[in-house]
N, CA and C atoms as an extended XYZ file, in Angstrom:
498
Properties=species:S:1:pos:R:3:atomname:S:1:resname:S:1:resid:I:1 pbc="F F F"
N       -74.392     -103.162       -9.503 N   ASP     1
C       -73.728     -101.957       -9.174 CA  ASP     1
C       -72.804     -101.500      -10.304 C   ASP     1
N       -72.845     -100.231      -10.592 N   ALA     2
C       -72.026      -99.616      -11.620 CA  ALA     2
C       -70.649      -99.297      -11.060 C   ALA     2
N       -69.647      -99.552      -11.744 N   LEU     3
C       -68.238      -99.245      -11.343 CA  LEU     3
C       -67.885      -97.862      -11.850 C   LEU     3
N       -68.312      -97.503      -13.036 N   CYS     4
C       -67.925      -96.227      -13.626 CA  CYS     4
C       -69.078      -95.654      -14.451 C   CYS     4
N       -68.966      -94.387      -14.760 N   LYS     5
C       -69.928      -93.702      -15.583 CA  LYS     5
C       -69.171      -92.948      -16.713 C   LYS     5
N       -69.631      -93.208      -17.948 N   PHE     6
C       -69.007      -92.530      -19.116 CA  PHE     6
C       -69.938      -91.458      -19.683 C   PHE     6
N       -69.378      -90.411      -20.197 N   VAL     7
C       -70.122      -89.409      -20.965 CA  VAL     7
C       -69.482      -89.446      -22.318 C   VAL     7
N       -70.246      -89.925      -23.297 N   VAL     8
C       -69.719      -90.064      -24.673 CA  VAL     8
C       -69.586      -88.706      -25.286 C   VAL     8
N       -68.424      -88.496      -25.911 N   GLN     9
C       -68.113      -87.178      -26.504 CA  GLN     9
C       -67.817      -87.380      -28.000 C   GLN     9
N       -68.109      -86.411      -28.840 N   PRO    10
C       -67.716      -86.546      -30.264 CA  PRO    10
C       -66.207      -86.600      -30.448 C   PRO    10
N       -65.803      -87.382      -31.401 N   HIS    11
C       -64.374      -87.512      -31.806 CA  HIS    11
C       -63.535      -88.248      -30.755 C   HIS    11
N       -64.122      -88.974      -29.891 N   ILE    12
C       -63.405      -89.815      -28.907 CA  ILE    12
C       -63.898      -91.268      -29.160 C   ILE    12
N       -62.945      -92.148      -29.420 N   SER    13
C       -63.290      -93.517      -29.729 CA  SER    13
C       -63.019      -94.467      -28.586 C   SER    13
N       -62.052      -94.168      -27.742 N   VAL    14
C       -61.607      -95.088      -26.708 CA  VAL    14
C       -61.990      -94.497      -25.342 C   VAL    14
N       -62.712      -95.278      -24.576 N   TYR    15
C       -63.107      -94.923      -23.229 CA  TYR    15
C       -62.574      -95.980      -22.274 C   TYR    15
N       -62.218      -95.594      -21.075 N   TYR    16
C       -61.726      -96.596      -20.123 CA  TYR    16
C       -62.055      -96.199      -18.703 C   TYR    16
N       -62.123      -97.137      -17.848 N   CYS    17
C       -62.406      -96.936      -16.435 CA  CYS    17
C       -61.169      -97.435      -15.613 C   CYS    17
N       -60.719      -96.544      -14.778 N   ASP    18
C       -59.555      -96.877      -13.967 CA  ASP    18
C       -59.817      -96.606      -12.521 C   ASP    18
N       -60.318      -97.616      -11.828 N   PRO    19
C       -60.661      -97.406      -10.416 CA  PRO    19
C       -59.469      -97.357       -9.518 C   PRO    19
N       -58.267      -97.584      -10.054 N   TYR    20
C       -57.054      -97.585       -9.201 CA  TYR    20
C       -56.305      -96.263       -9.245 C   TYR    20
N       -56.778      -95.355      -10.072 N   SER    21
C       -56.076      -94.083      -10.276 CA  SER    21
C       -56.824      -92.917       -9.619 C   SER    21
N       -56.118      -91.919       -9.171 N   GLU    22
C       -56.730      -90.735       -8.605 CA  GLU    22
C       -57.095      -89.705       -9.723 C   GLU    22
N       -56.585      -89.936      -10.964 N   SER    23
C       -56.791      -88.983      -12.061 CA  SER    23
C       -58.258      -88.784      -12.313 C   SER    23
N       -58.666      -87.567      -12.557 N   ARG    24
C       -60.046      -87.271      -12.927 CA  ARG    24
C       -60.038      -86.199      -13.989 C   ARG    24
N       -61.121      -86.104      -14.738 N   GLY    25
C       -61.252      -84.951      -15.664 CA  GLY    25
C       -60.813      -85.252      -17.065 C   GLY    25
N       -60.113      -86.353      -17.331 N   GLU    26
C       -59.778      -86.671      -18.757 CA  GLU    26
C       -61.026      -87.077      -19.459 C   GLU    26
N       -61.160      -86.625      -20.712 N   LEU    27
C       -62.356      -86.856      -21.474 CA  LEU    27
C       -62.745      -88.364      -21.590 C   LEU    27
N       -61.729      -89.168      -21.866 N   ALA    28
C       -62.027      -90.571      -22.153 CA  ALA    28
C       -62.028      -91.431      -20.858 C   ALA    28
N       -61.601      -90.876      -19.752 N   ARG    29
C       -61.523      -91.668      -18.554 CA  ARG    29
C       -62.850      -91.554      -17.800 C   ARG    29
N       -63.426      -92.640      -17.441 N   ALA    30
C       -64.713      -92.641      -16.778 CA  ALA    30
C       -64.481      -92.273      -15.307 C   ALA    30
N       -65.550      -91.731      -14.763 N   HIS    31
C       -65.467      -91.420      -13.298 CA  HIS    31
C       -65.795      -92.735      -12.565 C   HIS    31
N       -64.836      -93.163      -11.733 N   ALA    32
C       -65.031      -94.400      -10.961 CA  ALA    32
C       -65.804      -93.965       -9.668 C   ALA    32
N       -66.863      -94.702       -9.410 N   TYR    33
C       -67.648      -94.373       -8.241 CA  TYR    33
C       -66.919      -94.697       -6.934 C   TYR    33
N       -65.997      -95.622       -6.998 N   GLU    34
C       -65.195      -95.887       -5.763 CA  GLU    34
C       -63.815      -96.200       -6.226 C   GLU    34
N       -62.823      -95.700       -5.454 N   LYS    35
C       -61.448      -96.003       -5.751 CA  LYS    35
C       -61.114      -97.380       -5.099 C   LYS    35
N       -60.406      -98.175       -5.879 N   ARG    36
C       -60.051      -99.487       -5.397 CA  ARG    36
C       -58.545      -99.490       -4.999 C   ARG    36
N       -58.257     -100.467       -4.149 N   ASP    37
C       -56.843     -100.588       -3.745 CA  ASP    37
C       -56.051     -101.478       -4.690 C   ASP    37
N       -54.969     -100.920       -5.236 N   ILE    38
C       -54.229     -101.683       -6.256 CA  ILE    38
C       -53.575     -102.895       -5.670 C   ILE    38
N       -53.409     -102.933       -4.306 N   SER    39
C       -52.774     -104.116       -3.707 CA  SER    39
C       -53.727     -105.310       -3.767 C   SER    39
N       -54.983     -105.116       -4.164 N   GLU    40
C       -55.914     -106.247       -4.284 CA  GLU    40
C       -55.679     -107.059       -5.582 C   GLU    40
N       -54.960     -106.469       -6.486 N   LEU    41
C       -54.660     -107.170       -7.745 CA  LEU    41
C       -53.681     -108.307       -7.613 C   LEU    41
N       -53.939     -109.393       -8.257 N   THR    42
C       -52.995     -110.542       -8.318 CA  THR    42
C       -51.753     -110.122       -9.116 C   THR    42
N       -50.728     -110.914       -9.100 N   GLY    43
C       -49.587     -110.566       -9.833 CA  GLY    43
C       -49.846     -110.470      -11.392 C   GLY    43
N       -50.627     -111.395      -11.890 N   ARG    44
C       -51.000     -111.353      -13.326 CA  ARG    44
C       -51.880     -110.112      -13.591 C   ARG    44
N       -52.810     -109.823      -12.720 N   ASP    45
C       -53.653     -108.644      -12.938 CA  ASP    45
C       -52.837     -107.332      -12.858 C   ASP    45
N       -51.899     -107.260      -11.988 N   LEU    46
C       -51.043     -106.072      -11.876 CA  LEU    46
C       -50.202     -105.929      -13.134 C   LEU    46
N       -49.734     -107.037      -13.661 N   GLU    47
C       -48.959     -107.005      -14.938 CA  GLU    47
C       -49.849     -106.477      -16.061 C   GLU    47
N       -51.105     -106.982      -16.154 N   MET    48
C       -52.030     -106.498      -17.172 CA  MET    48
C       -52.394     -105.004      -16.993 C   MET    48
N       -52.540     -104.577      -15.746 N   TYR    49
C       -52.832     -103.195      -15.470 CA  TYR    49
C       -51.638     -102.296      -15.885 C   TYR    49
N       -50.432     -102.742      -15.605 N   SER    50
C       -49.253     -101.994      -16.004 CA  SER    50
C       -49.222     -101.896      -17.522 C   SER    50
N       -49.529     -102.952      -18.264 N   LYS    51
C       -49.573     -102.893      -19.709 CA  LYS    51
C       -50.637     -101.938      -20.162 C   LYS    51
N       -51.753     -101.938      -19.464 N   HIS    52
C       -52.843     -100.963      -19.813 CA  HIS    52
C       -52.350      -99.514      -19.661 C   HIS    52
N       -51.657      -99.220      -18.592 N   LEU    53
C       -51.137      -97.870      -18.369 CA  LEU    53
C       -50.133      -97.494      -19.453 C   LEU    53
N       -49.273      -98.461      -19.797 N   TYR    54
C       -48.274      -98.240      -20.874 CA  TYR    54
C       -49.009      -97.952      -22.184 C   TYR    54
N       -50.071      -98.705      -22.475 N   ASN    55
C       -50.872      -98.491      -23.657 CA  ASN    55
C       -51.499      -97.077      -23.675 C   ASN    55
N       -51.962      -96.645      -22.532 N   LEU    56
C       -52.593      -95.299      -22.461 CA  LEU    56
C       -51.593      -94.233      -22.732 C   LEU    56
N       -50.345      -94.396      -22.228 N   GLN    57
C       -49.264      -93.448      -22.491 CA  GLN    57
C       -49.000      -93.382      -23.992 C   GLN    57
N       -48.911      -94.573      -24.626 N   PHE    58
C       -48.635      -94.646      -26.038 CA  PHE    58
C       -49.821      -93.981      -26.810 C   PHE    58
N       -51.050      -94.256      -26.359 N   MET    59
C       -52.225      -93.724      -27.040 CA  MET    59
C       -52.166      -92.172      -27.029 C   MET    59
N       -51.795      -91.615      -25.910 N   ASP    60
C       -51.674      -90.104      -25.861 CA  ASP    60
C       -50.660      -89.591      -26.827 C   ASP    60
N       -49.504      -90.227      -26.846 N   LYS    61
C       -48.433      -89.755      -27.757 CA  LYS    61
C       -48.811      -89.983      -29.213 C   LYS    61
N       -49.476      -91.051      -29.496 N   TYR    62
C       -49.910      -91.339      -30.877 CA  TYR    62
C       -50.914      -90.236      -31.286 C   TYR    62
N       -51.859      -89.923      -30.452 N   LYS    63
C       -52.880      -88.919      -30.836 CA  LYS    63
C       -52.219      -87.556      -31.010 C   LYS    63
N       -51.286      -87.242      -30.114 N   GLU    64
C       -50.539      -85.982      -30.248 CA  GLU    64
C       -49.799      -85.843      -31.547 C   GLU    64
N       -49.178      -87.015      -31.963 N   PHE    65
C       -48.355      -87.027      -33.164 CA  PHE    65
C       -49.154      -87.078      -34.414 C   PHE    65
N       -50.228      -87.906      -34.445 N   THR    66
C       -50.986      -88.146      -35.713 CA  THR    66
C       -52.259      -87.395      -35.756 C   THR    66
N       -52.836      -87.016      -34.604 N   GLY    67
C       -54.189      -86.445      -34.573 CA  GLY    67
C       -55.282      -87.461      -34.551 C   GLY    67
N       -54.894      -88.727      -34.633 N   ASN    68
C       -55.921      -89.815      -34.619 CA  ASN    68
C       -55.740      -90.621      -33.326 C   ASN    68
N       -56.831      -91.345      -33.027 N   GLU    69
C       -56.796      -92.175      -31.829 CA  GLU    69
C       -56.202      -93.559      -32.155 C   GLU    69
N       -55.479      -94.081      -31.255 N   TRP    70
C       -54.908      -95.436      -31.357 CA  TRP    70
C       -55.975      -96.418      -30.937 C   TRP    70
N       -56.368      -97.318      -31.835 N   LEU    71
C       -57.486      -98.246      -31.541 CA  LEU    71
C       -57.016      -99.659      -31.395 C   LEU    71
N       -55.806      -99.898      -30.981 N   ALA    72
C       -55.290     -101.232      -30.785 CA  ALA    72
C       -54.551     -101.285      -29.455 C   ALA    72
N       -53.920     -102.379      -29.170 N   PHE    73
C       -53.122     -102.540      -27.959 CA  PHE    73
C       -51.640     -102.397      -28.309 C   PHE    73
N       -50.939     -101.582      -27.539 N   TYR    74
C       -49.514     -101.362      -27.773 CA  TYR    74
C       -48.738     -101.964      -26.580 C   TYR    74
N       -47.690     -102.644      -26.805 N   PRO    75
C       -47.159     -103.080      -28.061 CA  PRO    75
C       -47.987     -104.253      -28.641 C   PRO    75
N       -48.034     -104.296      -29.944 N   ARG    76
C       -48.795     -105.365      -30.575 CA  ARG    76
C       -48.089     -106.702      -30.436 C   ARG    76
N       -48.850     -107.792      -30.554 N   ASP    77
C       -48.217     -109.114      -30.584 CA  ASP    77
C       -47.497     -109.219      -31.935 C   ASP    77
N       -46.419     -109.975      -31.928 N   PRO    78
C       -45.734     -110.177      -33.169 CA  PRO    78
C       -46.623     -110.886      -34.203 C   PRO    78
N       -46.430     -110.629      -35.532 N   PRO    79
C       -47.289     -111.246      -36.501 CA  PRO    79
C       -47.199     -112.808      -36.419 C   PRO    79
N       -48.336     -113.465      -36.722 N   ARG    80
C       -48.354     -114.908      -36.692 CA  ARG    80
C       -48.086     -115.500      -38.059 C   ARG    80
N       -48.215     -114.626      -39.050 N   HIS    81
C       -48.065     -115.101      -40.460 CA  HIS    81
C       -46.967     -114.276      -41.060 C   HIS    81
N       -46.360     -114.774      -42.121 N   LYS    82
C       -45.338     -114.096      -42.841 CA  LYS    82
C       -45.904     -112.822      -43.497 C   LYS    82
N       -45.238     -111.744      -43.289 N   ILE    83
C       -45.628     -110.485      -43.918 CA  ILE    83
C       -44.546     -110.088      -44.881 C   ILE    83
N       -44.859     -110.167      -46.156 N   TRP    84
C       -43.884     -109.889      -47.173 CA  TRP    84
C       -43.636     -108.378      -47.261 C   TRP    84
N       -42.373     -107.960      -47.456 N   PRO    85
C       -42.108     -106.537      -47.587 CA  PRO    85
C       -42.598     -105.981      -48.898 C   PRO    85
N       -42.985     -104.712      -48.911 N   ALA    86
C       -43.342     -103.986      -50.110 CA  ALA    86
C       -42.572     -102.670      -50.051 C   ALA    86
N       -41.305     -102.725      -50.336 N   ASP    87
C       -40.408     -101.547      -50.236 CA  ASP    87
C       -40.546     -100.646      -51.440 C   ASP    87
N       -40.960     -101.170      -52.604 N   TYR    88
C       -41.083     -100.378      -53.785 CA  TYR    88
C       -42.135     -101.022      -54.730 C   TYR    88
N       -42.715     -100.215      -55.606 N   PHE    89
C       -43.689     -100.729      -56.529 CA  PHE    89
C       -43.017     -101.744      -57.459 C   PHE    89
N       -43.689     -102.834      -57.689 N   GLY    90
C       -43.133     -103.886      -58.568 CA  GLY    90
C       -42.240     -104.879      -57.901 C   GLY    90
N       -41.992     -104.691      -56.627 N   GLN    91
C       -41.155     -105.671      -55.898 CA  GLN    91
C       -41.844     -107.010      -55.972 C   GLN    91
N       -41.062     -108.064      -56.262 N   GLU    92
C       -41.638     -109.431      -56.404 CA  GLU    92
C       -41.125     -110.387      -55.346 C   GLU    92
N       -41.997     -111.286      -54.934 N   HIS    93
C       -41.625     -112.364      -54.060 CA  HIS    93
C       -42.166     -113.631      -54.686 C   HIS    93
N       -41.354     -114.677      -54.737 N   ARG    94
C       -41.777     -115.943      -55.350 CA  ARG    94
C       -41.939     -116.967      -54.255 C   ARG    94
N       -43.082     -117.660      -54.304 N   VAL    95
C       -43.451     -118.643      -53.280 CA  VAL    95
C       -43.789     -119.906      -53.956 C   VAL    95
N       -43.396     -121.035      -53.380 N   GLN    96
C       -43.793     -122.349      -53.892 CA  GLN    96
C       -44.625     -122.995      -52.838 C   GLN    96
N       -45.791     -123.516      -53.239 N   THR    97
C       -46.687     -124.207      -52.300 CA  THR    97
C       -47.163     -125.556      -52.871 C   THR    97
N       -47.456     -126.437      -51.954 N   SER    98
C       -48.005     -127.770      -52.344 CA  SER    98
C       -49.517     -127.719      -52.415 C   SER    98
N       -50.120     -126.556      -52.002 N   GLU    99
C       -51.582     -126.362      -52.126 CA  GLU    99
C       -51.907     -125.936      -53.530 C   GLU    99
N       -51.999     -126.899      -54.437 N   THR   100
C       -52.224     -126.602      -55.838 CA  THR   100
C       -53.724     -126.265      -56.092 C   THR   100
N       -54.024     -125.747      -57.236 N   GLN   101
C       -55.372     -125.275      -57.571 CA  GLN   101
C       -56.287     -126.494      -57.913 C   GLN   101
N       -57.543     -126.246      -57.673 N   PHE   102
C       -58.572     -127.263      -58.037 CA  PHE   102
C       -58.865     -127.123      -59.585 C   PHE   102
N       -58.830     -128.250      -60.257 N   VAL   103
C       -59.138     -128.243      -61.724 CA  VAL   103
C       -60.524     -128.866      -61.938 C   VAL   103
N       -61.051     -129.491      -60.936 N   ALA   104
C       -62.427     -130.072      -60.983 CA  ALA   104
C       -63.038     -129.867      -59.639 C   ALA   104
N       -64.307     -129.651      -59.644 N   MET   105
C       -65.039     -129.373      -58.388 CA  MET   105
C       -65.346     -130.702      -57.671 C   MET   105
N       -64.911     -130.869      -56.378 N   PRO   106
C       -65.267     -132.091      -55.661 CA  PRO   106
C       -66.744     -132.082      -55.355 C   PRO   106
N       -67.353     -133.239      -55.239 N   PRO   107
C       -68.750     -133.319      -54.856 CA  PRO   107
C       -68.986     -132.692      -53.457 C   PRO   107
N       -70.103     -132.114      -53.332 N   TRP   108
C       -70.417     -131.412      -52.068 CA  TRP   108
C       -70.267     -132.310      -50.863 C   TRP   108
N       -70.674     -133.577      -50.964 N   GLU   109
C       -70.533     -134.508      -49.817 CA  GLU   109
C       -69.071     -134.618      -49.368 C   GLU   109
N       -68.172     -134.701      -50.294 N   GLU   110
C       -66.741     -134.837      -49.924 CA  GLU   110
C       -66.257     -133.529      -49.295 C   GLU   110
N       -66.658     -132.360      -49.828 N   LEU   111
C       -66.261     -131.154      -49.223 CA  LEU   111
C       -66.809     -130.988      -47.831 C   LEU   111
N       -68.029     -131.335      -47.630 N   ARG   112
C       -68.648     -131.245      -46.330 CA  ARG   112
C       -67.958     -132.171      -45.314 C   ARG   112
N       -67.693     -133.388      -45.704 N   SER   113
C       -67.058     -134.336      -44.775 CA  SER   113
C       -65.619     -133.870      -44.448 C   SER   113
N       -64.964     -133.253      -45.471 N   TYR   114
C       -63.628     -132.806      -45.203 CA  TYR   114
C       -63.697     -131.591      -44.218 C   TYR   114
N       -64.672     -130.733      -44.385 N   GLU   115
C       -64.770     -129.529      -43.554 CA  GLU   115
C       -64.953     -129.967      -42.102 C   GLU   115
N       -65.737     -131.005      -41.838 N   LEU   116
C       -66.008     -131.442      -40.528 CA  LEU   116
C       -64.898     -132.290      -39.899 C   LEU   116
N       -64.229     -133.098      -40.735 N   ASP   117
C       -63.273     -134.057      -40.166 CA  ASP   117
C       -61.870     -133.571      -40.136 C   ASP   117
N       -61.488     -132.585      -40.951 N   HIS   118
C       -60.077     -132.244      -41.121 CA  HIS   118
C       -59.826     -130.763      -40.922 C   HIS   118
N       -60.318     -130.183      -39.870 N   GLN   119
C       -60.261     -128.740      -39.707 CA  GLN   119
C       -58.829     -128.265      -39.443 C   GLN   119
N       -58.025     -129.029      -38.752 N   LYS   120
C       -56.674     -128.640      -38.504 CA  LYS   120
C       -55.714     -129.657      -39.070 C   LYS   120
N       -54.766     -129.195      -39.897 N   ARG   121
C       -53.828     -130.095      -40.550 CA  ARG   121
C       -52.407     -129.792      -40.053 C   ARG   121
N       -51.591     -130.790      -40.094 N   LYS   122
C       -50.144     -130.592      -39.848 CA  LYS   122
C       -49.473     -130.500      -41.168 C   LYS   122
N       -48.290     -129.950      -41.168 N   GLU   123
C       -47.556     -129.743      -42.405 CA  GLU   123
C       -47.265     -131.115      -43.048 C   GLU   123
N       -47.139     -132.133      -42.207 N   SER   124
C       -46.844     -133.483      -42.724 CA  SER   124
C       -48.033     -134.221      -43.311 C   SER   124
N       -49.279     -133.691      -43.075 N   ASP   125
C       -50.469     -134.317      -43.568 CA  ASP   125
C       -50.515     -134.293      -45.072 C   ASP   125
N       -51.246     -135.208      -45.651 N   GLU   126
C       -51.366     -135.291      -47.124 CA  GLU   126
C       -52.349     -134.135      -47.551 C   GLU   126
N       -52.058     -133.600      -48.746 N   ILE   127
C       -52.906     -132.564      -49.263 CA  ILE   127
C       -54.308     -133.082      -49.546 C   ILE   127
N       -55.313     -132.508      -48.974 N   PRO   128
C       -56.688     -133.063      -49.159 CA  PRO   128
C       -57.265     -132.890      -50.579 C   PRO   128
N       -58.098     -133.800      -50.936 N   LEU   129
C       -58.832     -133.808      -52.201 CA  LEU   129
C       -57.872     -133.714      -53.413 C   LEU   129
N       -56.754     -134.356      -53.320 N   ARG   130
C       -55.677     -134.263      -54.311 CA  ARG   130
C       -56.243     -134.677      -55.726 C   ARG   130
N       -57.191     -135.620      -55.760 N   GLN   131
C       -57.690     -136.090      -57.061 CA  GLN   131
C       -58.410     -135.006      -57.876 C   GLN   131
N       -58.793     -133.928      -57.202 N   TYR   132
C       -59.481     -132.870      -57.869 CA  TYR   132
C       -58.591     -131.624      -58.202 C   TYR   132
N       -57.325     -131.799      -57.830 N   ARG   133
C       -56.404     -130.679      -57.993 CA  ARG   133
C       -55.480     -130.859      -59.211 C   ARG   133
N       -54.773     -129.817      -59.475 N   SER   134
C       -53.782     -129.887      -60.576 CA  SER   134
C       -52.831     -131.045      -60.330 C   SER   134
N       -52.441     -131.763      -61.413 N   PRO   135
C       -51.515     -132.915      -61.300 CA  PRO   135
C       -50.087     -132.486      -60.879 C   PRO   135
N       -49.803     -131.201      -61.032 N   GLU   136
C       -48.439     -130.756      -60.623 CA  GLU   136
C       -48.261     -130.841      -59.090 C   GLU   136
N       -47.070     -131.266      -58.670 N   PRO   137
C       -46.918     -131.431      -57.172 CA  PRO   137
C       -46.844     -130.146      -56.407 C   PRO   137
N       -46.490     -129.038      -57.077 N   THR   138
C       -46.409     -127.754      -56.465 CA  THR   138
C       -46.906     -126.651      -57.391 C   THR   138
N       -47.173     -125.485      -56.813 N   MET   139
C       -47.571     -124.320      -57.555 CA  MET   139
C       -46.682     -123.170      -57.162 C   MET   139
N       -46.189     -122.443      -58.222 N   ASP   140
C       -45.326     -121.312      -57.982 CA  ASP   140
C       -46.230     -120.063      -58.066 C   ASP   140
N       -46.032     -119.201      -57.062 N   ILE   141
C       -46.843     -117.974      -56.960 CA  ILE   141
C       -45.878     -116.803      -56.940 C   ILE   141
N       -46.232     -115.741      -57.639 N   THR   142
C       -45.430     -114.491      -57.586 CA  THR   142
C       -46.318     -113.397      -57.037 C   THR   142
N       -45.872     -112.787      -55.894 N   LEU   143
C       -46.540     -111.697      -55.317 CA  LEU   143
C       -45.837     -110.430      -55.805 C   LEU   143
N       -46.580     -109.489      -56.408 N   THR   144
C       -46.017     -108.245      -56.978 CA  THR   144
C       -46.623     -107.113      -56.212 C   THR   144
N       -45.763     -106.271      -55.582 N   ALA   145
C       -46.233     -105.088      -54.830 CA  ALA   145
C       -46.850     -104.059      -55.729 C   ALA   145
N       -48.075     -103.757      -55.534 N   VAL   146
C       -48.740     -102.646      -56.314 CA  VAL   146
C       -49.002     -101.455      -55.430 C   VAL   146
N       -48.751     -101.592      -54.090 N   SER   147
C       -48.862     -100.423      -53.195 CA  SER   147
C       -48.007     -100.797      -51.963 C   SER   147
N       -47.274      -99.772      -51.463 N   CYS   148
C       -46.384      -99.934      -50.303 CA  CYS   148
C       -47.120      -99.650      -49.037 C   CYS   148
N       -48.032      -98.727      -49.011 N   ALA   149
C       -48.769      -98.363      -47.829 CA  ALA   149
C       -50.159      -97.876      -48.245 C   ALA   149
N       -51.191      -98.652      -48.032 N   PRO   150
C       -51.151      -99.962      -47.441 CA  PRO   150
C       -50.533     -101.022      -48.320 C   PRO   150
N       -49.990     -102.047      -47.744 N   ARG   151
C       -49.300     -103.049      -48.433 CA  ARG   151
C       -50.250     -103.915      -49.239 C   ARG   151
N       -50.175     -103.832      -50.598 N   ILE   152
C       -51.107     -104.572      -51.462 CA  ILE   152
C       -50.245     -105.301      -52.509 C   ILE   152
N       -50.618     -106.578      -52.675 N   PHE   153
C       -49.902     -107.372      -53.651 CA  PHE   153
C       -50.865     -107.883      -54.692 C   PHE   153
N       -50.398     -108.003      -55.951 N   GLU   154
C       -51.135     -108.626      -57.012 CA  GLU   154
C       -50.564     -110.054      -57.169 C   GLU   154
N       -51.506     -111.058      -57.273 N   ILE   155
C       -51.087     -112.420      -57.465 CA  ILE   155
C       -51.830     -112.939      -58.711 C   ILE   155
N       -51.089     -113.044      -59.819 N   GLN   156
C       -51.699     -113.524      -61.062 CA  GLN   156
C       -52.028     -115.036      -60.943 C   GLN   156
N       -53.171     -115.416      -61.465 N   ASN   157
C       -53.571     -116.831      -61.541 CA  ASN   157
C       -53.599     -117.464      -60.181 C   ASN   157
N       -54.039     -116.717      -59.193 N   PHE   158
C       -54.088     -117.240      -57.821 CA  PHE   158
C       -55.104     -118.349      -57.656 C   PHE   158
N       -56.275     -118.185      -58.327 N   ILE   159
C       -57.294     -119.231      -58.262 CA  ILE   159
C       -57.543     -119.717      -59.723 C   ILE   159
N       -57.989     -120.949      -59.773 N   SER   160
C       -58.280     -121.543      -61.073 CA  SER   160
C       -59.676     -121.147      -61.578 C   SER   160
N       -59.981     -121.404      -62.800 N   HIS   161
C       -61.314     -121.127      -63.317 CA  HIS   161
C       -62.393     -121.883      -62.537 C   HIS   161
N       -62.031     -123.113      -62.165 N   THR   162
C       -63.009     -123.978      -61.394 CA  THR   162
C       -63.281     -123.278      -60.004 C   THR   162
N       -62.246     -122.781      -59.400 N   GLU   163
C       -62.374     -122.125      -58.101 CA  GLU   163
C       -63.186     -120.820      -58.260 C   GLU   163
N       -62.901     -120.084      -59.313 N   ALA   164
C       -63.636     -118.810      -59.578 CA  ALA   164
C       -65.079     -119.098      -59.862 C   ALA   164
N       -65.409     -120.140      -60.527 N   ASP   165
C       -66.788     -120.442      -60.858 CA  ASP   165
C       -67.595     -120.971      -59.631 C   ASP   165
N       -66.871     -121.432      -58.660 N   HIS   166
C       -67.532     -121.952      -57.451 CA  HIS   166
C       -68.126     -120.831      -56.699 C   HIS   166
């Protein structure tokens, strides 16, 4: 059984079906064959539905303001990784890491066994394949902003000649 029917239109990227709403006639909203009772939703499902409605409101405002469609979920989850600022061209950030460069290529068998056995590491774990890496205990990296939007950084000497040749 079909729940909804869509008619694909040019210049519309996001389509959705809302069997809990009386609204009809919006280009991106599918016609629901049967209206459902919102009281059927569990607490978690009602929370997700409310987030969906909030996202749709944001999507409308975003399109009105920018002329483009919003293709993500609003609000976004917070970043999981550090995002360095790029407030001006040439802005630099210095980072020190214990993940040093490879100066010799490890044998394929060692790489393959490492790939299978050590997929997730803790910060306290020893650096793998240390014997093939630079003898320095750390590596200093400088990120230089070359564009602010989109945020682009240049990292000189990020990989070694051995890594580049691999």
